C-alpha positions as CSV (number, residue, x, y, z in Angstrom):
1,M,-0.2,-0.1,0.1
2,I,1.3,3.4,-0.7
3,I,0.3,6.1,0.9
4,T,0.0,9.9,-1.0
5,R,-0.5,13.2,0.0
6,K,-4.2,13.5,-1.0
7,Q,-5.6,10.7,0.7
8,V,-4.6,11.6,4.0
9,P,-4.7,15.6,6.4
10,F,-1.8,17.1,6.4
11,S,-1.3,16.8,9.9
12,T,-2.0,12.9,10.0
13,F,1.1,12.8,6.9
14,L,3.4,14.6,9.2
15,L,2.3,12.7,12.4
16,W,2.7,9.5,10.2
17,L,6.2,10.3,8.7
18,S,7.3,11.3,12.1
19,F,6.7,7.9,13.6
20,V,8.5,6.0,10.5
21,L,11.5,8.2,11.1
22,L,11.2,7.7,14.8
23,A,11.1,3.7,14.7
24,C,14.0,3.9,11.9
25,F,16.2,6.0,14.3
26,S,15.3,3.9,17.1
27,S,16.1,0.6,15.2
28,S,19.5,2.0,13.6
29,N,20.7,3.8,17.6
30,L,19.6,-0.3,18.6
31,N,21.7,-1.7,16.4
32,A,24.6,0.3,17.0
33,H,24.3,-0.3,20.6
34,E,24.2,-4.0,20.9
35,S,27.2,-3.7,18.5
36,E,29.0,-1.3,20.7
37,K,28.2,-4.6,23.5
38,S,29.1,-7.4,21.5
39,I,32.8,-8.4,19.5
40,S,32.2,-11.1,17.1
41,I,35.5,-13.7,17.6
42,F,36.0,-16.5,14.8
43,L,36.5,-20.3,15.9
44,R,36.8,-23.2,13.6
45,D,34.0,-25.6,13.6
46,D,35.3,-28.1,15.8
47,A,36.4,-26.1,18.5
48,Y,33.2,-24.4,19.1
49,D,31.0,-27.6,18.3
50,D,33.3,-29.0,21.2
51,Y,32.8,-26.3,23.6
52,L,29.5,-26.6,23.4
53,S,29.7,-29.9,23.9
54,F,31.6,-29.5,27.3
55,L,29.4,-26.2,28.4
56,A,26.2,-28.8,28.1
57,G,23.6,-25.7,28.7
58,R,25.9,-24.5,31.7
59,D,27.1,-20.7,32.5
60,V,30.9,-20.9,31.0
61,H,31.3,-18.2,34.0
62,T,29.9,-20.5,36.8
63,I,32.6,-23.4,35.7
64,S,35.3,-24.5,38.4
65,D,35.3,-28.2,37.9
66,F,36.8,-29.6,34.7
67,S,36.5,-33.1,35.4
68,K,32.6,-32.6,34.5
69,G,31.4,-32.4,31.0
70,N,32.4,-33.9,28.0
71,I,36.2,-32.3,27.2
72,T,38.4,-33.9,24.6
73,R,40.5,-31.1,24.0
74,R,43.4,-28.8,25.5
75,D,41.9,-25.6,23.5
76,T,38.6,-26.1,24.9
77,V,40.1,-25.4,28.8
78,D,41.9,-22.4,27.3
79,M,38.8,-21.0,25.8
80,V,36.7,-21.2,29.0
81,L,39.4,-19.8,30.8
82,A,40.2,-16.8,28.8
83,I,36.5,-16.1,28.6
84,Q,36.4,-16.2,32.6
85,A,39.7,-13.9,33.1
86,L,38.3,-11.6,30.5
87,K,35.0,-11.0,32.8
88,L,37.2,-11.1,36.0
89,G,39.4,-8.5,34.6
90,G,36.4,-6.0,34.2
91,F,35.6,-6.5,30.6
92,Q,32.1,-5.7,29.8
93,K,31.8,-6.7,26.1
94,T,30.3,-9.9,25.1
95,L,31.9,-12.1,22.8
96,H,29.5,-13.6,19.9
97,F,31.3,-16.3,18.1
98,H,31.6,-17.3,14.5
99,Q,32.1,-20.8,13.1
100,G,34.6,-21.3,10.3
101,K,37.5,-22.7,9.0
102,I,40.0,-21.0,10.6
103,T,43.3,-22.2,10.7
104,L,46.6,-20.3,9.6
105,R,44.4,-17.6,8.9
106,N,43.4,-17.1,12.3
107,T,47.1,-15.5,13.2
108,N,46.3,-13.0,10.1
109,I,42.9,-12.1,11.0
110,L,44.2,-11.1,14.3
111,E,47.7,-9.1,13.5
112,R,45.5,-7.5,11.1
113,G,43.0,-6.1,13.7
114,E,39.9,-8.3,12.8
115,Q,40.2,-10.5,15.8
116,L,40.3,-9.9,19.0
117,I,42.2,-12.3,20.9
118,S,43.0,-16.1,19.9
119,L,41.4,-18.3,22.1
120,D,43.7,-21.1,21.8
121,S,47.0,-20.0,23.8
122,Y,50.1,-19.9,22.1
123,W,53.6,-21.2,22.9
124,W,55.9,-18.4,23.8
125,T,58.1,-18.5,20.5
126,D,55.1,-18.4,18.1
127,A,53.6,-15.7,20.6
128,N,56.6,-13.8,20.5
129,K,56.8,-13.4,16.8
130,I,53.5,-11.5,15.9
131,K,54.7,-9.2,19.1
132,K,54.8,-6.3,17.1
133,D,51.1,-6.7,16.6
134,A,49.9,-8.3,19.1
135,Y,49.9,-7.9,23.2
136,I,51.0,-11.4,24.9
137,S,49.4,-11.6,28.0
138,Q,51.4,-13.4,31.1
139,A,52.1,-17.4,30.9
140,L,49.1,-18.8,31.2
141,L,50.9,-22.4,31.8
142,K,54.6,-21.9,33.2
143,P,57.7,-23.1,31.7
144,G,57.8,-27.2,32.6
145,E,54.1,-27.1,33.6
146,Y,53.2,-28.5,29.9
147,V,54.0,-32.4,29.5
148,A,52.6,-34.9,26.3
149,G,52.1,-38.4,26.1
150,I,54.2,-40.8,23.7
151,F,51.9,-42.3,21.7
152,A,52.9,-45.6,19.8
153,H,50.8,-48.5,17.9
154,P,49.7,-50.7,21.0
155,S,52.2,-54.1,19.5
156,N,55.3,-51.7,19.3
157,T,57.0,-53.3,22.2
158,A,60.3,-51.6,22.2
159,V,58.3,-48.2,22.7
160,F,56.1,-49.4,25.7
161,N,59.3,-50.6,27.2
162,I,60.3,-47.4,27.6
163,K,61.6,-46.4,31.4
164,S,64.1,-44.1,31.1
165,M,66.0,-41.5,28.3
166,D,68.6,-44.3,27.5
167,D,65.6,-46.4,25.9
168,F,64.8,-43.7,23.1
169,K,68.4,-44.7,21.3
170,G,67.5,-46.8,18.2
171,L,64.2,-45.7,18.1
172,T,62.6,-43.3,15.3
173,A,59.9,-40.3,15.8
174,I,57.7,-38.7,13.6
175,S,56.6,-34.9,13.7
176,T,57.2,-31.1,11.9
177,P,59.7,-28.4,12.5
178,R,56.6,-26.5,12.4
179,W,55.7,-27.5,15.9
180,H,58.8,-26.1,17.5
181,A,58.2,-27.2,20.8
182,D,57.5,-31.0,19.9
183,W,60.6,-30.5,17.4
184,A,62.8,-29.6,20.4
185,V,61.8,-32.0,22.5
186,L,62.5,-35.0,20.0
187,Q,65.8,-33.3,19.2
188,S,66.6,-33.4,22.5
189,L,66.5,-37.2,22.9
190,D,68.8,-40.0,21.4
191,L,66.7,-41.0,18.6
192,K,67.9,-42.8,15.7
193,E,65.7,-40.4,13.2
194,V,63.0,-37.8,13.5
195,L,60.9,-38.0,10.3
196,Q,59.2,-35.2,9.0
197,N,55.6,-34.9,7.9
198,S,53.4,-31.8,8.0
199,E,50.2,-33.5,8.3
200,W,48.9,-34.5,11.8
201,L,46.6,-37.5,10.2
202,Q,50.2,-38.7,8.2
203,Q,52.0,-38.9,11.6
204,I,49.2,-40.9,12.5
205,R,49.3,-43.3,10.2
206,A,53.0,-43.0,10.2
207,V,53.3,-44.6,13.6
208,D,50.0,-46.9,12.9
209,K,52.5,-48.8,10.8
210,K,55.0,-48.6,12.8
211,W,57.2,-46.7,9.6
212,A,57.9,-44.6,12.4
213,D,57.7,-45.6,16.6
214,F,56.0,-42.9,18.2
215,M,54.9,-39.2,18.0
216,L,54.1,-36.9,21.0
217,L,50.7,-35.8,21.3
218,P,48.6,-34.5,24.2
219,F,47.1,-36.8,26.8
220,M,43.7,-38.3,25.8
221,P,41.7,-39.2,29.0
222,S,38.5,-39.1,27.3
223,Q,39.4,-42.1,25.3
224,N,41.7,-43.8,27.9
225,N,44.7,-42.3,25.9
226,H,43.9,-44.7,23.3
227,Y,43.3,-42.9,20.4
228,R,41.6,-44.7,17.1
229,L,40.7,-43.2,13.6
230,R,39.1,-45.5,11.0
231,Q,41.8,-48.4,11.2
232,L,44.8,-46.1,12.6
233,E,45.3,-47.0,16.4
234,I,47.5,-45.7,18.7
235,K,48.2,-45.6,22.5
236,A,50.2,-43.8,25.0
237,V,52.9,-45.5,26.6
238,P,51.3,-45.7,30.3
239,G,52.9,-43.9,33.5
240,V,55.5,-41.7,31.3
241,A,55.6,-38.4,29.8
242,L,58.0,-35.8,28.4
243,Q,58.0,-32.3,29.7
244,F,58.1,-29.1,27.5
245,S,60.3,-26.3,28.5
246,E,58.3,-23.3,26.9
247,S,55.1,-21.6,28.3
248,R,51.9,-20.9,27.1
249,H,49.9,-17.7,26.3
250,F,47.3,-15.8,25.1
251,V,47.6,-12.9,22.6
252,I,45.5,-10.0,21.7
253,S,45.3,-7.6,18.9
254,K,46.9,-4.1,19.2
255,K,45.0,-3.2,16.1
256,H,41.7,-3.9,17.6
257,P,39.4,-1.3,18.8
258,E,38.9,-2.9,22.2
259,G,42.5,-4.5,22.2
260,E,44.3,-2.3,24.9
261,A,40.9,-2.5,27.3
262,A,40.8,-6.8,26.9
263,Y,44.4,-7.1,27.3
264,R,44.3,-5.3,30.8
265,A,41.4,-7.2,31.8
266,L,43.1,-10.3,30.6
267,E,45.7,-9.7,32.7
268,K,43.6,-9.0,35.7
269,G,42.0,-12.1,35.4
270,L,44.7,-14.4,35.0
271,A,46.4,-13.3,37.7
272,I,43.3,-13.6,40.3
273,L,42.6,-17.2,38.2
274,H,46.4,-18.5,39.2
275,Q,46.0,-16.9,42.8
276,Q,43.1,-19.1,43.2
277,G,45.1,-22.2,41.7
278,R,42.1,-22.4,39.4
279,V,44.6,-22.5,36.3
280,L,46.7,-25.5,36.6
281,K,43.9,-27.5,38.4
282,A,41.7,-27.1,35.0
283,Y,43.9,-28.5,32.4
284,Q,45.0,-31.6,35.8
285,Q,41.1,-32.0,36.0
286,A,40.4,-32.5,32.5
287,G,43.5,-34.8,32.4
288,F,45.4,-33.1,29.7
289,I,48.2,-32.4,32.8
290,P,48.6,-35.3,34.9
291,L,48.9,-35.0,38.7
292,P,51.7,-34.9,40.2
293,G,53.6,-38.4,40.9
294,S,51.2,-39.9,38.8
295,V,53.5,-40.2,35.8
296,T,57.3,-40.0,35.8
297,I,58.8,-37.6,33.7
298,L,61.7,-38.9,31.9
299,N,63.2,-35.5,30.1
300,S,64.9,-33.3,32.7
301,V,64.6,-30.1,30.9
302,H,66.0,-26.5,31.5
303,V,63.1,-24.3,32.8
304,P,63.4,-21.1,32.2
305,A,62.5,-17.5,33.4
306,G,59.1,-17.4,32.0
307,K,58.8,-13.9,29.7
308,S,56.6,-11.7,28.3
309,S,56.6,-9.2,26.1
310,N,54.3,-6.3,24.4
């Protein structure tokens, strides 16, 4: 229906026009207000799905026990702790999640200011590479706190007999120099060879087929440290682990409009979480970091002082 000047009195027409303009103005202000209150965060589909599966309808800010719920990956713990720390530090914005295929592009959009924060923590070396464009948080996990399991095919008796550093002699491992923290640990072992393959699935295939004896992976408590994918199968050597000498950190874009405010809030919130003992406890409850005394740490690494640079 089209309303013309001739169909209504002039006063009525003016009243109608004023109402339409007011409605448009109010709608525009509401949308602007909503956008000011929330910030878009881009996540991989699988990361977001696993996060929602762990929450199971719970408010993320109420979670204090990570032993409850379905949790299969370390970055789910990262994500929960980052969100909790931001709020504890006084950050008022709401994070609005967008799903997509975000991999290496995640770092690029953060450096350009299109992504506020990476909710998947970085190794110190990786974070330091982008310090020009990113704030680096205090250590989420300190040097020496993060450990990995030694995964091999269950029938590989040579690997499952590992009890000390001497038992690595003559064995082969597989990884990629792109995962510099894993690579550094493997290079420190007295191995016959460290094979290179940048594809995670191909690494698992090589270990399953015994083309390589073992690989390093986070512990998988939800799967009893026994990983099966199609016809592939690998399992963690029970009772032993290898320690990493690097710390893990969150990174926040310096170019994002809310970057500085988010960084200050995150630092304050992380300090509170650490003071309450909730950070390391979260990874232990989730099973990604074994409780003290539950495994033998085979490598004695030099643990430097934690670093941070902004």
